[in-house]
All heavy atoms as an XYZ file, in Angstrom:
974
protein
N       0.901     -1.194      0.002
C       0.015      0.047      0.066
C       0.879      1.143      0.073
O       1.848      1.197      0.735
C      -0.953     -0.045      1.234
C      -1.992      1.070      1.270
S      -3.041      0.817      2.697
C      -4.423      0.140      1.916
N       0.575      2.325     -0.776
C       1.347      3.474     -0.837
C       1.236      4.223      0.457
O       0.128      4.326      1.117
C       0.786      4.350     -1.927
C       1.085      3.754     -3.270
O       1.953      2.773     -3.463
N       0.229      4.046     -4.257
N       2.344      4.770      0.833
C       2.366      5.554      2.202
C       1.565      6.798      2.125
O       0.894      7.210      3.105
C       3.771      5.907      2.568
O       4.298      6.800      1.624
N       1.405      7.428      0.951
C       0.552      8.704      0.912
C      -0.949      8.309      1.125
O      -1.733      9.151      1.587
C       0.800      9.546     -0.391
C       0.140      8.919     -1.627
N       0.763      7.838     -2.301
C      -0.976      9.184     -2.319
C       0.073      7.453     -3.399
N      -0.969      8.252     -3.385
N      -1.420      7.126      0.631
C      -2.837      6.653      0.863
C      -3.046      6.565      2.446
O      -3.982      6.898      2.889
C      -3.112      5.506      0.001
C      -3.033      5.815     -1.361
C      -4.483      4.868      0.408
C      -3.124      4.625     -2.316
N      -2.157      5.887      3.006
C      -2.169      5.572      4.475
C      -2.194      6.795      5.216
O      -2.962      7.103      6.174
C      -1.107      4.728      4.977
C      -0.997      4.505      6.436
C      -1.104      3.248      4.312
N      -1.236      7.822      4.813
C      -1.219      9.062      5.537
C      -2.410      9.907      5.338
O      -2.985     10.422      6.196
C       0.071      9.891      4.919
C       0.520     10.863      5.760
C       1.859     11.570      5.386
N       2.890     10.674      4.884
C       3.479     10.685      3.818
N       3.251     11.650      2.901
N       4.409      9.751      3.506
N      -3.102      9.819      4.137
C      -4.255     10.616      3.865
C      -5.463      9.967      4.698
O      -6.168     10.662      5.297
C      -4.670     10.490      2.409
C      -5.747     11.460      2.077
C      -5.952     11.541      0.520
N      -4.856     12.182     -0.160
C      -4.648     12.112     -1.458
N      -5.438     11.445     -2.227
N      -3.586     12.726     -1.961
N      -5.463      8.702      4.821
C      -6.481      8.042      5.520
C      -6.355      8.292      7.018
O      -7.367      8.524      7.689
C      -6.384      6.506      5.367
O      -6.620      6.059      4.009
N      -5.111      8.404      7.498
C      -4.868      8.666      8.898
C      -5.290     10.094      9.274
O      -5.913     10.449     10.249
C      -3.360      8.505      9.285
O      -2.974      7.120      9.197
N      -4.961     11.101      8.305
C      -5.433     12.402      8.496
C      -6.957     12.562      8.523
O      -7.445     13.299      9.264
C      -4.811     13.334      7.425
C      -3.331     13.534      7.546
C      -2.776     14.397      6.396
C      -2.988     14.387      8.829
N      -7.580     11.813      7.578
C      -8.956     11.832      7.514
C      -9.577     11.351      8.799
O     -10.554     11.963      9.397
C      -9.540     11.083      6.328
C     -11.071     10.991      6.206
C     -11.621     12.396      5.979
C     -11.440     10.164      5.110
N      -9.160     10.309      9.270
C      -9.526      9.721     10.626
C      -9.373     10.655     11.856
O     -10.202     10.840     12.604
C      -8.807      8.305     10.873
C      -9.261      7.733     12.196
C     -10.447      7.271     12.267
C      -8.354      7.821     13.245
C     -10.876      6.668     13.586
C      -8.707      7.275     14.477
C      -9.906      6.658     14.694
N      -8.241     11.305     11.708
C      -7.899     12.249     12.892
C      -8.922     13.404     12.797
O      -9.412     13.800     13.839
C      -6.425     12.700     12.751
N      -9.137     13.930     11.577
C     -10.026     15.013     11.563
C     -11.542     14.564     11.948
O     -12.142     15.471     12.744
C     -10.098     15.538     10.047
N     -12.010     13.563     11.450
C     -13.379     12.980     11.957
C     -13.311     12.774     13.436
O     -14.342     13.184     14.112
C     -13.692     11.778     11.207
C     -14.905     11.097     11.656
C     -13.841     12.099      9.613
N     -12.380     12.316     14.027
C     -12.282     12.111     15.419
C     -12.273     13.454     16.201
O     -12.975     13.483     17.223
C     -10.997     11.296     15.832
O     -11.053     10.059     15.144
N     -11.483     14.299     15.813
C     -11.524     15.693     16.343
C     -12.924     16.328     16.255
O     -13.314     16.952     17.258
C     -10.528     16.609     15.617
N     -13.508     16.325     15.179
C     -14.898     16.833     15.211
C     -15.875     16.169     16.003
O     -16.683     16.755     16.671
C     -15.370     16.898     13.646
C     -16.929     17.206     13.577
C     -14.611     17.816     12.794
N     -15.817     14.872     16.038
C     -16.601     14.047     16.872
C     -16.406     14.395     18.378
O     -17.281     14.559     19.170
C     -16.412     12.586     16.697
O     -16.670     12.273     15.362
C     -17.394     11.742     17.611
N     -15.094     14.568     18.800
C     -14.719     14.829     20.146
C     -15.305     16.187     20.486
O     -15.819     16.440     21.614
C     -13.234     14.753     20.317
C     -12.663     15.132     21.753
C     -13.253     14.088     22.722
C     -11.259     15.119     21.744
N     -15.135     17.217     19.617
C     -15.514     18.558     19.994
C     -17.116     18.599     20.156
O     -17.732     19.328     20.913
C     -15.144     19.514     18.786
C     -13.688     19.913     18.807
C     -13.420     20.676     17.585
C     -13.297     20.668     20.057
N     -17.811     17.869     19.245
C     -19.332     17.742     19.274
C     -19.708     17.156     20.559
O     -20.721     17.488     21.266
C     -19.910     17.022     18.185
N     -19.045     16.066     21.108
C     -19.327     15.366     22.408
C     -19.111     16.259     23.463
O     -19.663     16.128     24.507
C     -18.423     14.077     22.388
N     -18.066     17.212     23.428
C     -17.794     18.080     24.544
C     -18.800     19.172     24.605
O     -18.787     19.984     25.700
C     -16.408     18.752     24.309
S     -15.088     17.506     24.607
N     -19.510     19.573     23.619
C     -20.467     20.576     23.736
C     -21.560     20.388     24.611
O     -22.133     19.256     24.641
C     -21.012     20.762     22.200
C     -21.799     22.139     22.051
C     -22.171     22.292     20.442
O     -23.008     21.420     20.096
N     -21.774     23.423     19.926
N     -21.993     21.365     25.297
C     -23.123     21.180     26.264
C     -24.402     20.854     25.549
O     -24.637     21.452     24.478
C     -23.422     22.546     27.073
C     -24.200     22.586     28.206
O     -25.386     22.555     27.899
O     -23.721     22.379     29.321
N     -25.179     20.081     26.130
C     -26.431     19.550     25.522
C     -27.455     20.780     25.304
O     -28.213     20.797     24.377
C     -27.152     18.334     26.196
C     -27.547     18.618     27.565
C     -28.043     17.435     28.274
C     -28.352     17.563     29.751
N     -28.896     16.420     30.303
N     -27.398     21.875     26.201
C     -28.150     22.988     25.989
C     -27.717     23.658     24.588
O     -28.609     24.114     23.960
C     -28.059     23.846     27.206
C     -28.740     23.382     28.410
C     -28.454     24.255     29.599
N     -27.060     24.151     29.963
C     -26.536     24.774     30.945
N     -27.211     25.759     31.528
N     -25.285     24.591     31.213
N     -26.515     23.715     24.394
C     -26.047     24.400     23.209
C     -26.451     23.570     21.962
O     -26.881     24.186     20.938
C     -24.534     24.604     23.172
C     -24.069     25.100     21.903
C     -24.187     25.653     24.341
N     -26.476     22.237     21.970
C     -26.789     21.385     21.026
C     -28.215     21.610     20.602
O     -28.739     21.393     19.611
C     -26.606     19.966     21.300
C     -25.134     19.464     21.339
C     -25.034     18.117     21.698
C     -23.623     17.624     21.886
N     -23.522     16.216     22.224
N     -29.056     22.019     21.678
C     -30.556     22.131     21.511
C     -30.860     23.437     20.751
O     -32.040     23.705     20.380
C     -31.313     22.098     22.751
N     -30.008     24.402     20.616
C     -30.205     25.636     20.047
C     -29.905     25.524     18.522
O     -28.743     25.180     18.086
C     -29.281     26.652     20.605
C     -29.402     26.994     22.146
S     -28.199     28.125     22.716
C     -28.476     27.895     24.440
N     -31.005     25.790     17.787
C     -31.009     25.704     16.271
C     -31.070     27.053     15.729
O     -31.636     27.919     16.182
C     -32.041     24.869     15.773
C     -31.936     23.407     16.275
O     -30.903     22.888     16.299
N     -33.010     22.873     16.777
N     -30.420     27.297     14.707
C     -30.294     28.556     13.925
C     -31.760     29.006     13.745
O     -32.581     28.098     13.306
C     -29.657     28.534     12.600
N     -32.143     30.282     13.880
C     -33.449     30.630     13.591
C     -34.334     30.933     14.853
O     -35.402     31.504     14.672
N     -33.989     30.260     15.999
C     -34.651     30.525     17.045
C     -34.629     31.849     17.573
O     -33.732     32.550     17.398
C     -34.557     29.458     18.141
C     -33.043     29.502     18.747
C     -34.833     28.001     17.626
C     -32.855     28.576     19.903
N     -35.611     32.344     18.352
C     -35.597     33.663     18.978
C     -34.655     33.849     19.990
O     -34.193     32.808     20.725
C     -36.895     34.125     19.478
O     -37.350     33.348     20.449
C     -37.955     34.028     18.280
N     -34.168     35.036     20.422
C     -33.386     35.229     21.615
C     -33.953     34.787     22.774
O     -33.276     34.226     23.637
C     -32.995     36.818     21.683
C     -32.157     37.190     22.752
C     -31.992     38.687     22.923
N     -31.003     39.065     23.840
C     -31.184     38.919     25.153
N     -32.183     38.307     25.688
N     -30.168     39.222     25.957
N     -35.312     34.958     22.970
C     -36.025     34.415     24.247
C     -35.745     32.954     24.313
O     -35.598     32.390     25.381
C     -37.457     34.860     24.162
C     -37.701     36.422     24.442
O     -36.706     37.043     24.823
O     -38.845     36.784     24.120
N     -35.938     32.162     23.165
C     -35.766     30.752     23.185
C     -34.389     30.423     23.551
O     -34.225     29.335     24.398
C     -36.084     30.207     21.760
O     -37.609     30.312     21.606
N     -33.379     31.135     23.092
C     -32.039     30.827     23.432
C     -31.885     31.029     24.962
O     -31.149     30.177     25.620
C     -31.020     31.911     22.595
C     -29.595     31.767     23.223
C     -31.046     31.607     21.164
N     -32.370     32.030     25.513
C     -32.252     32.357     27.047
C     -32.971     31.236     27.782
O     -32.520     30.802     28.824
C     -32.744     33.740     27.303
C     -31.881     34.864     26.929
S     -30.193     34.848     27.447
C     -29.314     34.641     26.033
N     -34.069     30.929     27.253
C     -34.901     29.736     27.992
C     -34.067     28.420     28.026
O     -33.936     27.845     29.009
C     -36.225     29.521     27.281
O     -37.028     30.688     27.315
C     -37.046     28.396     27.933
N     -33.427     28.126     27.000
C     -32.649     26.846     26.853
C     -31.446     27.028     27.581
O     -31.001     26.104     28.384
C     -32.264     26.524     25.334
C     -33.542     26.166     24.574
C     -31.248     25.437     25.286
C     -33.342     26.102     23.098
N     -30.745     28.139     27.663
C     -29.598     28.443     28.529
C     -29.862     28.271     29.923
O     -28.925     27.903     30.752
C     -28.917     29.727     28.107
N     -31.061     28.691     30.304
C     -31.512     28.653     31.731
C     -31.761     27.156     32.305
O     -31.832     27.007     33.521
C     -32.693     29.478     31.953
N     -32.018     26.324     31.388
C     -32.330     24.900     31.894
C     -31.156     24.316     32.661
O     -29.984     24.584     32.358
C     -32.631     23.935     30.590
C     -33.848     24.393     29.964
C     -33.872     23.568     28.632
O     -33.033     22.828     28.213
N     -35.113     23.680     27.976
N     -31.649     23.542     33.700
C     -30.582     22.929     34.581
C     -29.626     23.859     35.324
O     -28.638     23.459     35.692
C     -29.740     21.914     33.802
C     -30.693     20.942     33.097
C     -29.864     20.051     32.078
O     -28.760     20.409     31.847
N     -30.494     19.028     31.630
N     -30.131     25.037     35.645
C     -29.298     26.060     36.439
C     -30.229     26.547     37.492
O     -31.387     26.508     37.515
C     -28.789     27.271     35.594
O     -29.936     28.096     35.291
C     -28.010     26.830     34.418
N     -29.445     27.025     38.575
C     -30.214     27.500     39.707
C     -30.012     29.066     39.704
O     -30.415     29.728     40.589
C     -29.565     26.846     41.005
O     -28.265     27.281     41.065
N     -29.520     29.472     38.661
C     -29.255     31.071     38.467
C     -30.557     31.849     38.494
O     -31.550     31.200     37.897
C     -28.409     31.277     37.237
N     -30.559     32.904     39.044
C     -31.814     33.765     39.187
C     -31.572     35.012     38.288
O     -32.481     35.844     38.290
C     -32.177     34.069     40.617
O     -31.084     34.722     41.146
C     -32.436     32.916     41.348
N     -30.424     35.207     37.623
C     -30.271     36.408     36.855
C     -31.000     36.223     35.545
O     -31.436     35.220     35.059
C     -28.794     36.823     36.612
C     -27.954     35.707     35.876
O     -28.556     35.033     35.007
O     -26.899     35.583     36.315
N     -31.051     37.347     34.694
C     -31.757     37.414     33.494
C     -31.030     36.748     32.292
O     -31.672     36.473     31.324
C     -32.133     38.880     33.062
O     -31.034     39.542     32.865
N     -29.731     36.441     32.568
C     -29.136     35.828     31.531
C     -28.133     34.657     32.053
O     -27.011     34.662     32.182
C     -28.070     36.782     30.770
C     -28.854     37.821     30.015
S     -27.818     39.116     29.248
C     -26.769     38.201     28.271
N     -28.905     33.539     32.405
C     -28.213     32.361     33.083
C     -27.274     31.849     32.086
O     -27.655     31.646     30.876
C     -29.284     31.458     33.529
C     -30.455     31.865     32.653
C     -30.320     33.343     32.445
N     -26.146     31.364     32.527
C     -25.177     30.598     31.726
C     -24.539     31.511     30.654
O     -23.818     30.951     29.778
C     -25.740     29.402     31.058
O     -26.136     28.479     32.195
N     -24.740     32.834     30.748
C     -24.090     33.773     29.805
C     -22.944     34.457     30.548
O     -23.238     35.373     31.442
C     -25.108     34.662     29.080
C     -26.189     33.967     28.451
C     -24.417     35.659     28.193
C     -25.783     33.063     27.338
N     -21.717     34.300     30.096
C     -20.507     34.897     30.755
C     -20.483     36.395     30.478
O     -20.325     37.150     31.396
C     -19.394     34.132     30.425
C     -17.982     34.765     30.974
C     -17.685     34.583     32.356
C     -17.299     35.518     30.253
C     -16.560     35.061     32.909
C     -16.073     36.146     30.722
C     -15.754     35.920     32.113
O     -14.713     36.502     32.601
N     -20.702     36.722     29.241
C     -20.479     38.146     28.774
C     -21.396     38.221     27.547
O     -21.637     37.235     26.720
C     -19.079     38.232     28.459
C     -18.771     39.632     27.924
C     -17.256     39.787     27.525
C     -16.943     41.054     26.994
N     -15.464     41.315     26.686
N     -21.862     39.387     27.355
C     -22.658     39.749     26.131
C     -22.058     41.027     25.506
O     -21.700     41.950     26.159
C     -24.129     40.080     26.703
C     -25.018     40.591     25.587
C     -26.374     40.881     26.088
N     -27.282     41.221     25.081
C     -28.118     42.295     25.040
N     -28.085     43.066     26.126
N     -28.867     42.672     24.095
N     -21.923     40.981     24.189
C     -21.507     41.987     23.398
C     -22.631     42.322     22.264
O     -23.193     41.439     21.724
C     -20.185     41.659     22.706
C     -19.101     41.361     23.626
C     -17.740     41.064     22.984
O     -17.809     40.644     21.722
O     -16.721     41.067     23.486
N     -22.759     43.578     21.997
C     -23.716     44.004     21.072
C     -23.123     45.017     20.063
O     -22.268     45.765     20.428
C     -25.005     44.703     21.572
O     -24.632     45.764     22.374
C     -25.734     43.623     22.438
N     -23.582     44.945     18.785
C     -23.108     45.840     17.686
C     -24.332     46.247     16.905
O     -25.187     45.381     16.601
C     -22.009     45.002     16.829
C     -20.993     44.500     17.702
C     -21.046     43.107     18.182
C     -19.729     45.132     17.834
C     -19.887     42.548     18.860
C     -18.790     44.639     18.645
C     -18.876     43.239     19.077
O     -17.900     42.788     19.774
N     -24.210     47.418     16.475
C     -25.276     47.909     15.487
C     -24.852     47.773     14.010
O     -23.844     48.484     13.661
C     -25.697     49.351     15.790
C     -26.821     49.986     14.979
C     -28.111     49.233     15.308
C     -27.015     51.462     15.349
N     -25.357     46.936     13.368
C     -25.025     46.583     11.967
C     -26.247     46.820     10.960
O     -27.133     46.166     11.187
C     -24.610     45.102     11.761
C     -23.513     44.780     12.828
C     -24.019     44.784     10.388
C     -22.119     45.478     12.685
N     -26.031     47.734     10.067
C     -27.161     48.019      9.179
C     -28.505     48.293      9.762
O     -29.522     47.823      9.392
C     -27.285     46.868      8.160
C     -26.053     46.756      7.216
O     -25.367     47.710      6.940
N     -25.789     45.537      6.954
N     -28.457     48.981     10.975
C     -29.712     49.376     11.623
C     -30.359     48.166     12.508
O     -31.366     48.389     12.992
N     -29.570     47.077     12.615
C     -30.073     45.906     13.357
C     -28.959     45.439     14.413
O     -27.847     45.681     14.104
C     -30.466     44.797     12.483
C     -31.591     45.253     11.545
C     -32.027     43.942     10.757
C     -33.226     44.604      9.848
N     -33.914     43.534      9.141
N     -29.382     44.782     15.425
C     -28.479     44.428     16.460
C     -27.785     43.038     16.140
O     -28.537     42.142     15.919
C     -29.147     44.360     17.769
C     -29.593     45.807     18.258
S     -28.385     46.953     18.464
C     -27.357     46.221     19.819
N     -26.528     42.954     16.245
C     -25.756     41.786     16.232
C     -25.365     41.541     17.710
O     -24.734     42.435     18.211
C     -24.524     41.935     15.241
C     -23.598     40.690     15.217
C     -24.250     39.573     14.597
C     -22.322     41.026     14.517
N     -25.764     40.474     18.269
C     -25.516     40.220     19.655
C     -24.708     38.871     19.755
O     -24.961     37.933     19.014
C     -26.707     40.003     20.428
C     -26.671     39.645     21.841
C     -27.950     39.506     22.457
O     -29.026     40.009     22.006
O     -27.997     38.940     23.605
N     -23.692     38.891     20.602
C     -22.882     37.755     20.830
C     -22.883     37.471     22.347
O     -22.572     38.345     23.128
C     -21.484     37.891     20.412
C     -20.670     36.598     20.658
C     -21.355     38.347     18.933
N     -23.487     36.312     22.630
C     -23.586     35.935     24.151
C     -22.519     34.797     24.315
O     -22.556     33.812     23.517
C     -24.930     35.496     24.535
C     -25.956     36.563     24.527
O     -25.584     37.777     24.596
O     -27.162     36.257     24.438
N     -21.658     34.867     25.201
C     -20.684     33.768     25.381
C     -21.178     32.876     26.493
O     -21.340     33.137     27.681
C     -19.394     34.445     25.940
C     -18.728     35.331     24.849
C     -18.927     36.661     24.718
C     -17.859     34.694     23.840
C     -18.292     37.500     23.793
C     -17.292     35.524     22.778
C     -17.490     36.848     22.845
O     -16.894     37.592     21.839
N     -21.593     31.817     25.974
C     -22.281     30.694     26.876
C     -21.189     30.021     27.730
O     -20.145     29.598     27.148
C     -22.950     29.708     25.934
C     -23.625     28.584     26.717
C     -24.925     28.735     27.268
C     -22.898     27.374     27.000
C     -25.490     27.611     28.041
C     -23.526     26.300     27.647
C     -24.776     26.398     28.181
N     -21.527     29.811     28.934
C     -20.655     29.101     29.815
C     -21.515     28.130     30.651
O     -22.311     28.436     31.416
C     -19.951     30.021     30.879
C     -19.039     29.315     31.829
O     -18.472     28.242     31.465
O     -18.827     29.788     32.942
N     -21.263     26.833     30.398
C     -22.017     25.708     31.092
C     -21.837     25.696     32.580
O     -22.651     25.202     33.344
C     -21.618     24.355     30.496
O     -20.250     24.079     30.738
N     -20.749     26.381     33.083
C     -20.653     26.446     34.599
C     -21.216     27.695     35.191
O     -20.955     27.932     36.327
C     -19.034     26.315     34.827
C     -18.572     24.830     34.470
C     -17.152     24.653     34.473
N     -16.460     25.182     35.733
C     -15.243     25.390     35.934
N     -14.337     25.261     34.901
N     -14.778     25.813     37.034
N     -21.913     28.547     34.368
C     -22.649     29.676     34.910
C     -21.631     30.740     35.505
O     -21.974     31.455     36.497
C     -23.762     29.313     35.726
C     -24.764     30.563     35.846
O     -24.823     31.256     34.880
O     -25.350     30.709     36.919
N     -20.414     30.907     35.024
C     -19.489     31.878     35.529
C     -19.925     33.241     34.874
O     -20.418     33.279     33.827
C     -18.098     31.513     35.261
C     -17.595     30.303     35.978
C     -16.302     29.706     35.474
N     -16.461     29.203     34.182
C     -15.510     28.453     33.496
N     -14.307     28.293     34.142
N     -15.648     27.951     32.251
N     -19.480     34.287     35.611
C     -19.884     35.670     35.095
C     -18.756     36.568     35.067
O     -17.870     36.485     35.913
C     -21.028     36.288     36.129
C     -22.197     35.550     36.187
C     -23.035     35.577     34.991
C     -24.310     34.773     35.049
N     -24.962     34.614     33.820
N     -18.703     37.412     34.074
C     -17.635     38.416     33.980
C     -17.630     39.358     35.188
O     -18.769     39.651     35.647
C     -17.876     39.293     32.635
C     -16.761     40.167     32.397
C     -16.897     41.001     31.124
O     -18.029     41.278     30.824
O     -15.885     41.191     30.527
N     -16.563     39.636     35.611
C     -16.461     40.496     36.828
C     -16.276     39.704     38.185
O     -15.611     40.067     39.046
N     -17.093     38.614     38.190
C     -17.077     37.740     39.336
C     -16.024     36.590     39.120
O     -15.261     36.179     40.112
C     -18.308     37.208     39.626
C     -18.523     36.200     40.847
C     -19.874     35.555     40.958
N     -20.038     34.639     39.929
C     -21.188     34.078     39.457
N     -22.283     34.633     39.975
N     -21.278     33.071     38.596
N     -15.832     36.105     37.839
C     -14.917     35.127     37.492
C     -14.115     35.561     36.436
O     -14.497     36.452     35.564
C     -15.796     33.745     37.065
C     -16.766     33.412     38.195
O     -16.251     32.930     39.204
O     -17.929     33.448     37.813
N     -12.951     34.901     36.232
C     -12.112     35.161     35.055
C     -11.894     33.893     34.126
O     -11.531     32.895     34.555
C     -10.570     35.576     35.532
O     -10.839     36.687     36.358
C      -9.748     35.938     34.307
N     -12.469     34.038     32.869
C     -12.431     32.907     31.992
C     -12.026     33.494     30.606
O     -12.306     34.626     30.220
C     -13.829     32.315     31.856
C     -13.827     31.151     30.838
C     -14.377     31.943     33.111
N     -11.145     32.811     29.938
C     -10.751     33.211     28.558
C     -11.956     32.921     27.667
O     -12.526     31.902     27.701
C      -9.465     32.276     28.150
C      -8.342     32.691     28.850
C      -7.032     31.889     28.332
C      -5.842     32.394     28.959
N      -4.625     31.738     28.368
N     -12.307     33.960     26.846
C     -13.422     33.775     26.059
C     -13.389     32.593     25.101
O     -14.366     31.988     24.687
C     -13.718     35.139     25.216
C     -14.100     36.301     26.165
C     -14.391     37.489     25.201
C     -15.341     35.934     26.957
N     -12.238     32.296     24.699
C     -12.022     31.091     23.777
C     -12.350     29.842     24.439
O     -12.559     28.840     23.699
C     -10.626     31.099     23.170
C     -10.397     32.238     22.143
C     -10.912     31.997     20.843
N     -10.824     33.071     19.917
C     -11.216     32.893     18.678
N     -11.565     31.985     18.148
N     -11.018     34.070     17.980
N     -12.503     29.824     25.551
C     -12.935     28.622     26.386
C     -14.560     28.572     26.401
O     -15.084     27.500     26.864
C     -12.399     28.480     27.793
C     -10.902     28.589     27.748
C     -10.437     27.344     28.390
C      -8.857     27.470     28.313
N      -8.199     26.169     27.933
N     -15.140     29.461     25.974
C     -16.708     29.589     26.045
C     -17.244     29.388     24.642
O     -16.511     29.301     23.674
C     -17.152     30.855     26.576
C     -16.521     31.306     28.034
C     -16.949     32.710     28.338
C     -17.022     30.330     29.068
N     -18.594     29.296     24.525
C     -19.245     28.998     23.243
C     -20.073     30.298     22.887
O     -20.975     30.692     23.613
C     -20.229     27.866     23.258
O     -19.538     26.676     23.692
C     -20.827     27.673     21.965
N     -19.617     31.008     21.784
C     -20.335     32.204     21.449
C     -21.639     31.832     20.754
O     -21.726     30.949     19.909
C     -19.413     32.952     20.282
C     -18.269     32.019     20.202
C     -18.380     30.809     21.002
N     -22.707     32.481     21.135
C     -24.041     32.389     20.608
C     -24.232     33.720     19.710
O     -24.356     34.642     20.373
C     -25.079     32.090     21.614
C     -24.792     31.050     22.632
C     -25.811     31.059     23.664
C     -24.854     29.680     21.828
N     -24.353     33.555     18.437
C     -24.441     34.716     17.522
C     -25.830     35.002     17.034
O     -26.428     34.122     16.532
C     -23.428     34.570     16.359
C     -23.394     35.868     15.458
C     -22.051     34.255     16.762
N     -26.421     36.120     17.450
C     -27.763     36.484     16.973
C     -27.814     37.738     16.269
O     -27.092     38.731     16.630
C     -28.682     36.603     18.330
C     -28.809     35.264     19.008
S     -29.672     35.379     20.562
C     -28.288     35.442     21.670
N     -28.592     37.845     15.217
C     -28.785     39.048     14.442
C     -30.287     39.326     14.335
O     -31.090     38.401     13.944
C     -28.162     38.811     13.053
C     -28.269     40.074     12.069
C     -27.472     41.158     12.445
C     -29.113     40.004     11.033
C     -27.533     42.266     11.664
C     -29.154     41.223     10.255
C     -28.343     42.359     10.494
O     -28.406     43.383      9.751
N     -30.604     40.424     14.717
C     -32.075     40.949     14.601
C     -32.955     40.054     15.427
O     -34.106     39.682     15.054
C     -32.505     40.997     13.190
C     -33.781     41.797     12.999
O     -34.127     42.685     13.829
O     -34.521     41.451     12.088
N     -32.365     39.532     16.565
C     -33.245     38.770     17.534
C     -33.373     37.338     17.299
O     -34.096     36.695     17.965
N     -32.630     36.837     16.308
C     -32.773     35.374     16.018
C     -31.323     34.846     15.960
O     -30.296     35.515     15.555
C     -33.323     35.223     14.534
C     -34.631     35.741     14.489
C     -35.581     34.875     13.823
C     -36.976     35.470     13.513
N     -37.853     35.137     14.257
N     -31.183     33.568     16.321
C     -29.892     32.828     16.462
C     -29.331     32.559     15.068
O     -30.095     31.899     14.214
C     -29.943     31.623     17.286
C     -28.698     30.774     17.539
C     -27.754     31.588     18.410
C     -29.034     29.347     17.989
N     -28.237     33.111     14.658
C     -27.671     32.836     13.368
C     -26.817     31.415     13.466
O     -26.876     30.848     12.548
C     -26.598     34.071     13.155
C     -25.880     33.745     11.724
C     -27.477     35.262     12.799
N     -26.118     31.356     14.611
C     -25.377     30.166     14.757
C     -24.577     30.207     16.163
O     -24.679     31.129     16.908
N     -23.862     29.140     16.328
C     -23.112     28.943     17.546
C     -21.714     28.366     17.345
O     -21.494     27.743     16.268
C     -23.939     28.150     18.575
C     -24.153     26.742     17.869
C     -25.300     25.958     18.613
C     -25.597     24.719     17.806
N     -26.806     24.123     18.163
N     -20.840     28.907     18.149
C     -19.459     28.382     18.046
C     -18.527     29.454     17.464
O     -18.976     30.505     16.839
N     -17.114     29.144     17.557
C     -16.257     30.181     17.229
C     -16.102     30.297     15.677
O     -15.889     31.416     15.211
C     -14.836     29.820     17.850
C     -14.830     30.215     19.190
C     -14.987     29.388     20.286
C     -14.758     31.565     19.671
N     -15.012     30.269     21.415
C     -14.890     31.479     21.116
C     -14.385     32.829     19.014
C     -14.683     32.594     21.889
C     -14.377     33.810     19.915
C     -14.470     33.845     21.231
N     -16.380     29.313     14.952
C     -16.389     29.434     13.444
C     -17.563     30.351     12.985
O     -17.108     31.235     12.029
C     -16.424     28.078     12.783
O     -17.671     27.548     13.049
N     -18.559     30.327     13.556
C     -19.760     31.241     13.176
C     -19.324     32.764     13.572
O     -19.497     33.610     12.806
C     -21.043     30.775     13.846
C     -22.099     31.863     13.569
C     -21.422     29.540     13.367
N     -18.901     32.870     14.758
C     -18.577     34.257     15.314
C     -17.305     34.847     14.629
O     -17.312     35.995     14.228
C     -18.350     34.196     16.835
C     -17.959     35.490     17.494
C     -17.038     35.573     18.447
C     -18.281     36.799     17.112
N     -16.888     36.998     18.803
C     -17.589     37.715     17.977
C     -19.202     37.333     16.244
C     -17.963     39.108     17.958
C     -19.358     38.677     16.083
C     -18.741     39.537     16.997
N     -16.394     34.099     14.292
C     -15.106     34.537     13.580
C     -15.654     35.025     12.221
O     -15.232     35.959     11.783
C     -14.140     33.375     13.470
C     -13.353     33.139     14.816
O     -13.350     34.047     15.680
O     -12.774     32.103     14.960
N     -16.414     34.255     11.492
C     -16.930     34.522     10.182
C     -17.795     35.821     10.222
O     -17.622     36.808      9.434
C     -17.779     33.463      9.674
O     -18.258     33.654      8.385
N     -18.741     35.969     11.149
C     -19.525     37.135     11.303
C     -18.778     38.436     11.646
O     -18.925     39.422     11.104
C     -20.601     37.020     12.291
N     -17.825     38.249     12.432
C     -16.954     39.309     12.900
C     -16.074     39.703     11.658
O     -15.929     40.991     11.487
C     -16.070     38.941     14.059
N     -15.550     38.830     10.913
C     -14.741     39.175      9.818
C     -15.529     39.968      8.733
O     -15.201     40.966      8.236
C     -14.077     37.998      9.134
C     -13.217     38.280      8.085
C     -12.463     36.961      7.474
C     -11.614     37.313      6.376
N     -10.922     36.154      5.892
N     -16.787     39.541      8.463
C     -17.633     40.097      7.468
C     -18.030     41.520      7.893
O     -18.359     42.298      6.962
C     -18.846     39.222      7.317
N     -18.148     41.817      9.240
C     -18.466     43.075      9.646
C     -17.379     43.950     10.294
O     -17.640     44.904     10.939
C     -19.640     42.993     10.735
C     -20.908     42.363     10.152
O     -21.540     43.013      9.279
N     -21.256     41.107     10.341
N     -16.076     43.383     10.007
C     -14.896     44.232     10.513
C     -14.922     44.393     11.986
O     -14.621     45.507     12.462
C     -14.821     45.638      9.823
C     -14.872     45.456      8.268
N     -13.897     44.794      7.520
C     -15.897     45.803      7.382
C     -14.283     44.807      6.265
N     -15.401     45.415      6.139
N     -15.166     43.345     12.673
C     -15.251     43.339     14.245
C     -13.997     42.642     14.708
O     -13.819     41.502     14.181
C     -16.544     42.763     14.754
C     -17.756     43.707     14.330
C     -16.453     42.774     16.356
C     -19.072     42.952     14.567
N     -13.335     43.216     15.683
C     -12.240     42.493     16.172
C     -12.699     41.515     17.297
O     -13.388     41.883     18.194
C     -11.205     43.519     16.895
C      -9.906     42.780     17.259
C      -8.917     43.732     17.820
C      -7.572     43.063     18.017
N      -7.092     42.974     19.328
N     -12.259     40.237     17.151
C     -12.720     39.260     18.124
C     -11.493     38.996     19.168
O     -10.396     39.114     18.685
C     -13.245     38.006     17.524
C     -14.483     38.195     16.770
C     -12.211     37.338     16.704
N     -11.821     38.480     20.360
C     -10.751     38.137     21.300
C      -9.900     37.055     20.798
O     -10.379     36.002     20.082
C     -11.394     37.756     22.540
C     -12.810     37.511     22.123
C     -13.070     38.210     20.866
N      -8.589     36.964     21.135
C      -7.764     35.831     20.824
C      -7.993     34.588     21.636
O      -8.526     34.762     22.709
C      -6.312     36.368     20.936
C      -5.928     37.370     19.950
C      -5.875     37.032     18.553
O      -5.595     35.875     18.202
O      -6.344     37.822     17.660
């Protein structure tokens, strides 16, 4: 068997394994959030299984931007319900929930990085 075929198969297996592992690590509340749901639905799902009494349970930090007369909102979801100011967490360890005009566009860093780049917004490292 040619070594480049084995190498390509190994790389494919590693990539599929990494994607599977990342999906398995994702909180089940985040998995339940589908593109197109309203901001209220996102907050309802984020509040499940928490004892938090604040208006944004499991949201570490919120950022808003005015884009073309509509709000682009990024909520950084934290399954451990830590809060900015009280706790210190690197944003890249959290899951961004990206909403535009009150609806969830997508979740995760690939979505937020793409939206930020398209709108010339600097995202944290």
